[in-house]
C-alpha positions as CSV (number, residue, x, y, z in Angstrom):
1,X,25.0,36.5,84.4
2,X,21.3,37.0,83.9
3,X,21.7,36.5,80.1
4,X,23.4,33.2,80.8
5,X,20.6,32.1,83.1
6,X,17.9,33.2,80.7
7,X,19.7,31.4,77.8
8,X,20.0,28.2,79.9
9,X,16.3,28.3,80.8
10,X,15.3,28.9,77.2
11,X,17.4,25.8,76.1
12,X,15.7,23.7,78.8
13,X,12.3,25.0,77.8
14,X,12.9,24.2,74.1
15,X,14.2,20.7,75.0
16,X,11.2,20.0,77.2
17,X,8.7,21.1,74.5
18,X,10.6,19.0,71.9
19,X,10.4,16.0,74.2
20,X,6.6,16.3,74.6
21,X,6.1,16.5,70.9
22,X,8.4,13.5,70.4
23,X,6.3,11.5,73.0
24,X,3.1,12.5,71.3
25,X,4.4,11.3,67.9
26,X,5.4,7.9,69.4
27,X,1.9,7.4,71.0
28,X,0.2,8.4,67.7
29,X,2.3,6.0,65.7
30,X,1.4,3.1,68.1
31,X,-2.3,4.0,68.0
32,X,-2.3,4.2,64.2
33,X,-0.7,0.8,63.9
34,X,-3.2,-0.8,66.2
35,X,-6.1,0.7,64.1
36,X,-4.6,-0.5,60.9
37,X,-4.1,-4.1,62.1
38,X,-7.0,-5.1,64.4
39,X,-6.7,-8.4,66.1
40,X,-9.4,-10.9,65.1
41,X,-10.6,-13.3,67.8
42,X,-10.3,-16.9,66.9
43,X,-13.3,-17.6,69.1
44,X,-15.6,-15.5,66.9
45,X,-14.5,-17.4,63.8
46,X,-15.1,-20.8,65.3
47,X,-18.4,-22.7,64.8
48,X,-20.7,-23.0,67.7
49,X,-20.3,-26.3,69.6
50,X,-23.3,-28.6,69.4
51,X,-23.3,-31.7,71.5
52,X,-25.8,-34.0,69.6
53,X,-28.0,-35.8,72.1
54,X,-30.6,-37.0,69.6
55,X,-29.7,-38.7,66.2
56,X,-32.7,-40.6,64.7
57,X,-34.4,-41.4,61.4
58,X,-37.7,-39.6,60.9
59,X,-40.6,-42.0,60.2
60,X,-43.1,-39.4,59.2
61,X,-43.5,-36.2,57.2
62,X,-44.5,-32.7,58.2
63,X,-45.3,-30.9,55.0
64,X,-45.6,-27.5,56.4
65,X,-42.3,-27.5,58.2
66,X,-39.6,-25.1,56.9
67,X,-36.6,-23.1,58.1
68,X,-36.6,-19.3,57.5
69,X,-33.7,-17.5,55.7
70,X,-32.5,-16.5,59.1
71,X,-32.0,-20.1,60.0
72,X,-34.9,-20.8,62.5
73,X,-38.0,-23.0,62.2
74,X,-40.9,-21.1,60.7
75,X,-43.5,-23.0,62.7
76,X,-43.9,-25.6,65.4
77,X,-43.7,-29.2,64.0
78,X,-43.9,-32.7,65.5
79,X,-42.0,-35.5,63.8
80,X,-42.4,-39.3,64.4
81,X,-39.1,-41.0,65.1
82,X,-40.4,-44.4,66.1
83,X,-43.9,-45.9,66.3
84,X,-44.5,-44.6,69.8
85,X,-41.9,-41.8,70.0
86,X,-42.0,-38.3,68.5
87,X,-40.0,-35.1,68.7
88,X,-41.2,-31.5,68.5
89,X,-39.4,-28.5,67.1
90,X,-40.7,-25.2,68.4
91,X,-41.2,-22.3,66.2
92,X,-38.1,-20.0,66.3
93,X,-35.7,-22.8,67.1
94,X,-32.3,-22.4,65.2
95,X,-31.5,-25.2,62.8
96,X,-30.8,-26.5,59.4
97,X,-33.2,-28.3,57.0
98,X,-31.5,-30.1,54.1
99,X,-34.3,-32.6,53.6
100,X,-37.1,-32.2,51.0
101,X,-40.8,-33.0,51.8
102,X,-40.5,-36.1,49.7
103,X,-37.5,-37.4,51.6
104,X,-39.3,-36.9,54.9
105,X,-42.4,-38.6,53.6
106,X,-40.5,-41.6,52.5
107,X,-38.6,-41.9,55.8
108,X,-35.3,-40.9,54.1
109,X,-34.4,-38.2,56.5
110,X,-32.7,-38.0,59.9
111,X,-32.7,-35.5,62.7
112,X,-29.6,-34.5,64.7
113,X,-30.5,-32.3,67.7
114,X,-28.8,-30.6,70.7
115,X,-31.2,-31.0,73.6
116,X,-31.7,-29.2,76.9
117,X,-33.6,-31.7,78.9
118,X,-36.2,-32.9,76.3
119,X,-36.4,-29.5,74.5
120,X,-34.6,-29.1,71.2
121,X,-32.3,-26.0,71.2
122,X,-30.7,-26.7,67.8
123,X,-31.4,-29.2,65.0
124,X,-30.2,-30.4,61.6
125,X,-32.4,-32.4,59.3
126,X,-30.3,-34.4,56.8
127,X,-31.1,-36.9,54.0
128,X,-30.4,-40.6,54.5
129,X,-28.3,-42.3,51.8
130,X,-29.0,-45.8,50.6
131,X,-31.3,-46.4,53.7
132,X,-28.0,-46.8,55.7
133,X,-26.1,-43.6,56.6
134,X,-26.0,-39.8,56.7
135,X,-23.2,-37.8,55.1
136,X,-21.6,-35.5,57.7
137,X,-18.7,-33.0,57.7
138,X,-15.0,-33.9,58.3
139,X,-13.8,-34.7,61.8
140,X,-11.3,-32.0,63.1
141,X,-10.6,-33.5,66.6
142,X,-11.8,-35.5,69.5
143,X,-12.9,-34.6,73.0
144,X,-14.6,-36.5,75.9
145,X,-15.2,-39.5,73.7
146,X,-16.9,-37.5,71.0
147,X,-15.7,-36.6,67.5
148,X,-15.7,-32.9,66.7
149,X,-17.0,-32.1,63.2
150,X,-16.0,-29.2,61.0
151,X,-19.3,-27.5,61.7
152,X,-19.0,-27.7,65.5
153,X,-21.2,-30.8,65.9
154,X,-20.0,-33.4,68.4
155,X,-21.0,-37.0,67.8
156,X,-20.2,-40.6,68.9
157,X,-17.8,-42.4,66.7
158,X,-16.5,-45.9,66.1
159,X,-13.2,-47.0,67.8
160,X,-11.6,-46.9,64.3
161,X,-12.9,-45.3,61.1
162,X,-13.2,-47.3,57.9
163,X,-11.1,-45.2,55.5
164,X,-12.3,-44.9,52.0
165,X,-9.6,-43.0,50.0
166,X,-7.7,-43.6,46.8
167,X,-4.5,-43.9,48.8
168,X,-3.8,-46.3,51.7
169,X,-3.2,-44.8,55.1
170,X,-1.9,-46.6,58.1
171,X,-4.2,-44.7,60.5
172,X,-6.9,-42.0,60.6
173,X,-4.2,-39.6,61.9
174,X,-2.0,-40.1,58.9
175,X,-5.0,-39.6,56.6
176,X,-5.9,-36.3,58.3
177,X,-2.4,-35.1,58.0
178,X,-2.4,-35.8,54.3
179,X,-5.9,-34.7,53.2
180,X,-6.7,-32.1,55.9
181,X,-10.5,-31.7,55.8
182,X,-11.0,-32.9,52.3
183,X,-13.2,-35.8,53.4
184,X,-16.7,-36.5,54.8
185,X,-17.8,-38.9,57.5
186,X,-20.7,-41.3,57.5
187,X,-23.1,-41.6,60.4
188,X,-24.4,-45.2,60.5
189,X,-28.1,-45.4,61.4
190,X,-27.7,-49.0,62.5
191,X,-24.6,-48.4,64.7
192,X,-25.6,-44.9,65.9
193,X,-22.1,-43.6,65.4
194,X,-19.7,-42.2,62.8
195,X,-18.1,-45.2,61.1
196,X,-16.5,-44.1,57.8
197,X,-14.1,-41.4,56.6
198,X,-14.5,-40.8,52.9
199,X,-12.0,-38.7,50.9
200,X,-13.5,-36.2,48.6
201,X,-10.4,-35.4,46.5
202,X,-8.0,-37.6,44.5
């Protein structure tokens, strides 16, 4: 009788140990799978949203102004945007400078800025084309009356875009469906809004 009891207990012990090892194997397999396929957050990959409160042509030049390789202004600079108006970019402000000194000197440069009160918290200096417009990225959506650009900027836009593409499209939505983001938009300095969508392929 004792032998039967001992045998039964031994079988139960072996089964329990085997069950523990099986559970550990399952947990290890799940952990290994999670480590091999990490989840990448869409938020981290999305561009930072910039609501543009200031979009003006620069009337004057600041020759010493530059942006560092880290993407911040290397010095404090004041730009004239109208005869009696100016705007100041403080040293260390994040931004982009795609304008040359000559373009700024000739008034062929525009500033787009995200403001906090009157202070610039982010800026983009862009060349003016044909004294009329600035080339901007593609529009990816709309929200609160503003167009959302491919780089995260949000700007005012015309009720309907003038479409400049090799093919005819019945609407901007149809154009977006066909070409994706293979187009640029034009910011009209006169109208102070995005007015044209220009295809870059085809």
